[in-house]
N, C-alpha and C positions, 0 to 999 in steps of 0.2 A: 497423653502426650500428643502434641499437634501433628497433624497430617503433614506429609511432605509438601503438599500443595500450600498449606498455610505458611510453612516455613519459607518456602520459595517467595511467596507474595510478601513476607515481612522483609525479606532481603532486597526485593526489587521494587516494592511499591506498586507492582501489577495486580490487577484483578483478573483472575483466570476463570474461565468457563468454557462451555462447548464452542462458543464462536469468538474467543478472544484471540489475541496473538501474543504468545503461542496458545494453542487450545490445551485442554486438560489431556486429550490423547497424545499431543506432541510432547507435553511435560512427562507423561508416562514413559515415552521412548527416550527422552533425555536422561531420566533417572535410571532407566534400564542400561542405557549405554554408559552412564557414569559408573554404575555398580561393576560392570565388565571391565572398564579401564582401570578402576582402582584394584580390582582382583588381580589383574594382569601385572600390577606393580606391588602387590603385598610381599613382604619378606616371607621366607619358607616357613617360618614358625606360625604364621597366622594363616597359611594356605588350608591347613586342615579344618579350620572353622568354616570353610566354605565347601568342604567336600560332602559327598553322599555315596553310599555303599550300593554297589551293583553286583549281581551274581549271574553266572553262566556256566555252562559244561566245557571243559576244555576240548579242543577239536572242533567245536562249533564256534568260529570266530565271532567276537562281539564287536558290533559297529560302534565307533566312538564318536561322540559330539563335542569333545574337547581333547587338546592335547596334554592337559595337565593331569597326569596320572600320578597318584602319590604312592600307593601300596597295592600290591597284587599277591593273593594268597590261593594255595591249592590244597584242599583237604585231603590228608592222606589215609583217611578212615578214623583217624583219632584226633589229630589236632590240624589247624590250619597252618601249612608250611609257607613261609615268606618265599616269594619267587624272585629269583634274580633276572635282571634284565639282560637280554642279548640283542644283537642286531638282527634284523630280518633275514639277512643273508646267511646266518649261522643257523637257522632253524633246522636244516636237514642234518648237520652234524649233531646237534642236540638230540636228534631222534636216533643216532647211530651208537649202539651200545659200545662200540669199540673206539669211540672218540672220548677224549679226556672230558670234554664238556657235555657229555651225555646227561640229559635231564632224568632225574628219578622222582619218586614220590615224596622222598625226604629232601630232595634238592631240586625243586621244580624251576622251570625258567618261563619267562614271558617275553613276547616281542610284539612290536606294532608294525603291521604291514598293510599298506594300502587302506588306511583309515580304519583298520580293525586291531582288535587285541585278541591274542590267543596265548594259551599256556600248554607247555609240555611237562609231563606225559599227558596224553589225551585222555578223556573219559572220566575226568576228576571233577568235582564240584569246586567251582572257583569264585573268588569274590575279588572286587577292586574298588579302590577309592578314587573318585574322579571329582575334580573341582566343577561345581555347578554354577552356572551364571543365572542369577535370579531375575525375574521379572518384577519390577518395582512399580506398582500402581501409584498414581498421583495421590489417591486418597487413603494410602496406607500410612502407618506411622512407625513401622518397623520392617526389618528385612530378615527373613528366615535364612539360616546358614550364612551369616555374615558377621564379621567382628564388629561389636558395638563401637569401638574406637575409631572405625572408619565410616560410620553411617553420616556423620555431619559432612563428610566430604562428598557424599552422594548429593546432598542437598546443595552444597556449593556448586557442584558441577551442573545440577539442573538449573540453578539460578543464573549462572554464567550463560548457559545455552539459551535460556529464556530471553535474557537481555539481547544477546545476538540475534535472536529471532525479531524481537521487537524493533531492533535497529534496522534490520533488513526491511520490515514493514513500513518504516519511515521514509523508504526511498520513494514510495508513492502515497498519495493522500486523495481518496475519491472526492472528498469535499472540495478540495483545491482544484482537481480536474473539472468537476461540475462548475465551479465559479469561473474558470478560464473559458468554458464553453459559453457561459452566460455573458462574459465580457465581449467575446466576439459576436454573439447575436445582437447585443446592444450597439456595438459600434457598426455592424453591418445595417441595422436599423437607421442609424444616423446617416450613414452613407447613402443609403436608398432615398432618404428624405432630402439630402443635400443635392442628389443628382437631379432633383426635379427643378433646381434652379438653373441647370445647365441650358445651353442652347438646343432644345429638342422640340420641333413644332408639335409633336404629339401630347407633350406634358407641360413643358415649361412655362411659367407664368412670365418670364423675362424674355422669352424669344421674340425677336422683332416682329415676326408675321402675327403670331397668335396675340401678342400683346397690343399691337396697335391697329390691326386691320381685320382680325377675325370677328365675326358677327357677335359672338357671345363673350368677348374679351371685356373684362371691367375696365380697362384703359381706353377701348373703343368709345365707350359712353363718356369717359372723362375728356377725350379729345372732341367729340361732338358737342359737348357743354362749353367747352373753351372756344371752339369755332363759333358757336352761336353767340357767345359773349362778344368776340372779336367783331362779328358782322354787324352787331347793332351799335358798336362804338364807332368803327371807321371802316367799314366794308360795304357801304351803300345798301344796308338791309334795314327796313324793307326798300329804301330808296336812298339816293344820294343826298336828299334834303331832309330825310327823316332819321338817319342815323345820328349818334350823339354829335359827331363833328359837324355834320351838315346842319342840324338844328341849332347848334351853337353859333354857326356861321350866320344863320337867319335870325339870331337871337330869340329862338322860340324855347323859352326856359322850360315850358311844359313838356315839349318833346325830348329835350335833353334829360330831364327828370325821368321821363318814362324809359328812354333808352338805357339810362344808368341803372334804373330798377330793374329792367330785364336782364342787363349784363350781370348785375349782382346775383340774380336768381340763378342764372346759368353757372357763375362761378361757384355758388354754394352747392349747386347739383355736382359740379366737378369735384368739389371737395368731399362731397359725400360718397361719390364713387371711388375717390383715392382712398378714403378711409376703409371702404369695403375691400379694396384691393390689397391695402397694407394688412388688414386683418388676415386674409388668406395667407400672405407671405409670412406674418407673424405666427400663424399655426404651425407652419413648417419650421420655422425657426424653434419655435417652443418644442415641437417634437424632436428636433436635433438635439437641443439642450437637454431635454428630459432623457433621451437615450444616452447621451454622453455622461449624464449625471449618474444614471443607473450603472453604466460601465464603470465609472470611477468608484462607485460604491462596492462593486465586486472586486475592483483592483485593491481597494482598502481591505476588504475581507480576505483576499489571497495573501497580502502582506502580512495581515495579523496571524493568519493561521501558519504562515511560514515562519514567523518569529516563534510562535508557540512550539511548532515542530522542532525548530533549531535548538530552542532552550531545552526541551525534552530530550532531544538526541544527545545533547552534550551531557546531561546529567546521567542518562543511561549508559552513555559511553564510558564516563569516569566510574561509575558504579561497577560496571562490567570488568573493568580493569582492576578495580580493588578486589573483587571477589575472585577474579582469576588468580590474583597474587596470594590471596588467602588459601585458595585451593592447591596452588603449587607448592606453598610452604607446608601445608598439612600433608600432602602426598610425600613430600621429601622426608618429613619426620617419620612417617610410617616406614619408609625404606630404611 
């Protein structure tokens, strides 16, 4: 016969082990709790199947672990006489031979007082039957001192509680928590890179001072090249008669050509510095885009995991409701 763990796995589609949700230890507790609840709902004709016999000597009160006491006997030296129950407050009268309810060896009495069981008259060998609540291990396949017709309800109880456990565990997902942390880290990285485009003289490539006047700025060299190009075109460099406009005015074609060549070289130099400067900006843009792309990837992961969790949660919830209904129906049938 399959173990209770295997039966629960078959009903829930869960795979249980020492680190699962629930664990095998938790399943053992669920099964044990289920057996106790079922025993507490059993009809009186099935309770003897869950009882065990205990012995003690009357006058030395027996500590009880259950309130379900079925039969109490006191041996009169020949047979075990059945004891009648009396309230604890009447134990004094049961010890008084002048009282009508006086207990004798052929008409003994028992009473329960302060979690103990005792019998009168004292000094006799006594026995009693008490309902025992079994411990049900996950890897067991049967329950000792338990009616066979109720064992399947223990499995159903364990399955219901296992699904409740896994539903609770779906309230949090470590993988989603990790992905959310990575989203924040990626967005923070993009923000840090984006902040470098802000107006900050210590870092920004677009700030007015560091862009146009700092000695090491890329655009300082662009400006110098453009200034040189302008000077040889129409800014009296190297003189008013040798810049392009002056040479043109003097009809000196050779000087015009030379000035334009110099201007062209300076413009190409400016373009080279512009490309260098743009590349630096592009790297930051690429860093931002890469970080945002990474963040989007984690967003997609979170959404996918949430959908999986949502679908699984819905299935577990429906299955738990079905098994609960089966358990309630079976328990009612036992009653």
